[in-house]
C-alpha positions as CSV (number, residue, x, y, z in Angstrom):
1,X,127.9,135.7,156.1
2,X,129.9,133.2,154.8
3,X,129.6,131.7,151.5
4,X,129.4,128.3,153.1
5,X,126.1,129.5,154.9
6,X,124.8,130.5,151.7
7,X,125.7,127.8,149.8
8,X,123.0,125.7,152.6
9,X,120.6,128.8,152.1
10,X,120.9,127.5,148.5
11,X,120.2,123.8,149.6
12,X,117.6,124.3,151.4
13,X,115.3,126.3,148.7
14,X,115.4,123.4,146.2
15,X,112.7,121.6,145.6
16,X,114.4,117.8,145.4
17,X,117.2,116.5,147.7
18,X,119.0,114.0,146.0
19,X,122.5,112.4,147.2
20,X,125.0,115.0,145.4
21,X,122.6,117.5,147.4
22,X,123.2,115.9,150.6
23,X,127.0,115.4,149.7
24,X,126.9,119.3,149.3
25,X,125.1,120.0,152.7
26,X,127.3,118.0,155.1
27,X,130.4,119.3,153.2
28,X,129.1,123.1,153.8
29,X,128.2,122.2,157.4
30,X,131.4,121.1,158.1
31,X,133.3,123.9,156.7
32,X,131.1,126.0,158.5
33,X,132.1,123.8,161.9
34,X,135.5,123.8,161.2
35,X,136.0,128.2,160.9
36,X,134.0,128.2,164.0
37,X,135.6,125.9,165.9
38,X,132.4,124.4,167.2
39,X,133.6,120.6,166.4
40,X,132.3,119.8,169.9
41,X,129.6,121.2,170.2
42,X,128.3,119.0,167.0
43,X,129.8,115.8,167.7
44,X,127.8,113.5,166.0
45,X,126.6,116.1,162.8
46,X,130.5,116.5,162.3
47,X,130.9,112.9,162.2
48,X,128.3,112.3,159.7
49,X,129.8,115.3,157.4
50,X,132.8,113.4,158.0
51,X,131.5,110.2,156.9
52,X,129.4,111.6,154.0
53,X,133.1,112.4,151.9
54,X,134.8,108.9,152.5
55,X,134.0,105.9,151.1
56,X,135.0,104.0,154.4
57,X,136.1,105.4,157.5
58,X,138.7,104.3,160.2
59,X,140.6,107.4,161.1
60,X,138.5,109.3,163.8
61,X,138.8,109.1,167.3
62,X,134.4,109.5,167.5
63,X,135.0,106.2,164.7
64,X,137.0,104.3,167.5
65,X,134.4,105.1,170.2
66,X,131.3,104.5,168.4
67,X,132.5,100.8,167.4
68,X,133.8,100.7,171.1
69,X,129.8,101.5,172.1
70,X,129.1,99.2,169.5
71,X,130.5,96.3,171.4
72,X,129.5,97.7,174.5
73,X,126.2,97.2,173.3
74,X,126.7,93.6,172.1
75,X,128.7,92.1,175.0
76,X,126.1,93.5,177.1
77,X,122.7,91.9,175.1
78,X,124.4,88.7,173.4
79,X,124.3,86.3,176.3
80,X,121.1,87.6,178.0
81,X,118.5,85.2,178.3
82,X,115.0,86.2,176.9
83,X,116.8,88.9,175.0
84,X,115.0,89.2,171.2
85,X,116.6,90.0,168.2
86,X,114.6,93.4,168.1
87,X,115.9,94.4,171.6
88,X,119.4,94.1,170.6
89,X,118.5,96.2,167.2
90,X,116.7,99.0,169.4
91,X,119.9,99.0,171.9
92,X,122.2,99.7,169.1
93,X,120.2,102.4,167.2
94,X,118.9,104.0,170.4
95,X,123.1,103.7,171.9
96,X,125.0,104.5,168.9
97,X,123.2,105.7,165.6
98,X,120.9,108.0,167.0
99,X,119.2,109.6,164.1
100,X,117.2,111.6,166.7
101,X,120.3,113.2,167.9
102,X,121.5,113.7,164.8
103,X,118.1,115.5,164.0
104,X,118.1,118.2,167.1
105,X,121.9,118.8,166.2
106,X,120.9,120.1,162.2
107,X,118.2,121.8,163.7
108,X,120.4,123.6,166.6
109,X,123.0,124.3,163.9
110,X,120.5,125.7,161.5
111,X,119.2,127.6,164.0
112,X,122.4,128.9,165.0
113,X,122.8,130.1,161.5
114,X,119.4,131.8,160.6
115,X,119.2,129.0,157.7
116,X,115.4,127.7,157.3
117,X,115.7,124.3,159.1
118,X,112.0,122.7,158.1
119,X,113.5,120.5,156.4
120,X,114.3,119.0,159.8
121,X,111.3,120.0,161.7
122,X,108.4,118.8,160.1
123,X,108.2,115.0,160.2
124,X,107.6,114.4,156.9
125,X,110.1,115.7,155.4
126,X,112.5,114.7,157.6
127,X,111.5,111.3,157.1
128,X,112.5,111.8,153.3
129,X,115.6,113.4,154.0
130,X,116.9,110.8,156.3
131,X,116.2,108.2,153.7
132,X,118.1,110.0,151.1
133,X,121.1,110.7,153.8
134,X,120.7,107.0,154.1
135,X,121.1,106.3,150.8
136,X,124.2,108.4,150.3
137,X,126.1,106.4,153.2
138,X,124.9,103.0,152.4
139,X,128.3,100.8,151.3
140,X,130.8,103.2,153.1
141,X,131.9,100.9,156.0
142,X,133.0,102.0,159.3
143,X,135.4,99.9,160.2
144,X,138.5,99.1,163.1
145,X,142.0,100.5,162.4
146,X,144.8,99.3,164.1
147,X,146.2,102.2,164.6
148,X,144.2,103.0,167.9
149,X,143.8,101.1,170.9
150,X,140.4,99.9,171.4
151,X,138.5,99.5,174.9
152,X,137.8,95.4,173.8
153,X,141.3,94.5,171.8
154,X,140.7,90.5,173.1
155,X,137.0,90.1,173.4
156,X,134.0,89.1,170.9
157,X,134.0,92.9,169.5
158,X,132.2,94.7,167.1
159,X,134.7,94.8,163.4
160,X,133.0,97.1,161.2
161,X,129.3,98.7,160.5
162,X,127.5,99.7,157.5
163,X,124.4,101.0,156.0
164,X,123.1,98.5,153.5
165,X,120.7,99.9,150.4
166,X,117.5,97.5,150.3
167,X,118.1,97.0,146.3
168,X,121.4,95.3,146.8
169,X,120.0,92.9,149.3
170,X,120.8,89.2,149.2
171,X,117.9,88.1,151.3
172,X,115.0,88.1,149.4
173,X,113.2,88.2,152.7
174,X,114.8,91.2,154.1
175,X,115.0,92.8,150.4
176,X,110.9,92.9,150.4
177,X,110.5,94.4,153.8
178,X,112.5,96.9,153.3
179,X,111.7,98.0,150.1
180,X,107.8,97.7,151.3
181,X,108.6,99.9,154.4
182,X,111.0,102.3,152.7
183,X,113.7,101.5,155.4
184,X,117.6,100.5,155.5
185,X,119.1,98.1,157.3
186,X,122.2,98.0,159.3
187,X,125.1,95.3,159.2
188,X,127.3,94.7,162.2
189,X,130.0,92.1,161.9
190,X,132.1,91.0,165.0
191,X,135.6,89.2,165.8
192,X,133.8,86.3,165.5
193,X,132.7,87.2,161.8
194,X,129.0,86.8,163.3
195,X,126.7,88.8,160.8
196,X,123.5,91.0,162.4
197,X,121.7,92.9,160.5
198,X,118.8,95.2,161.8
199,X,116.4,98.0,160.7
200,X,117.5,101.5,160.7
201,X,115.6,104.0,162.9
202,X,115.0,107.3,161.5
203,X,113.3,108.8,165.1
């Protein structure tokens, strides 16, 4: 058994989960995936491992594809008559940043390596854990990189995506809602400098 698996076993035995724990967990998961060559099996999980270790992310193919997918959603919904902001926000969550997929990949990964996965299978523990993950990733924007060729170079595409910590909100109403409901927001900026803000769903 690798030292990385042993490290993960120690992490899940801890009673408290903080930002440092999340960083350590994702770092060890990434090392296991690299050692086993299973990156294609855990695409979203691997991206979160990468995201967790950088102040900003703009260099991976996954990151490029993710911003293209956000652009696709934005172009589909932006001019649709009768579409509400809530529908657009839900579409972003469902189509791109699905915490449901991340949760499933974590469960599968921990099952495969025979590490206790209760923190992912329990709804209450997952809610707490995902909140810490979002806190850890807040302020780490995902941005375009001129190195890559994007799908929509001349359209009204998405330039960046970031998770917003409720404490850092400038809008008092959004800050109040987020604080009461223990939710985080995402912020998307388009080429035309339109800023879209929505609630990040963890299920």
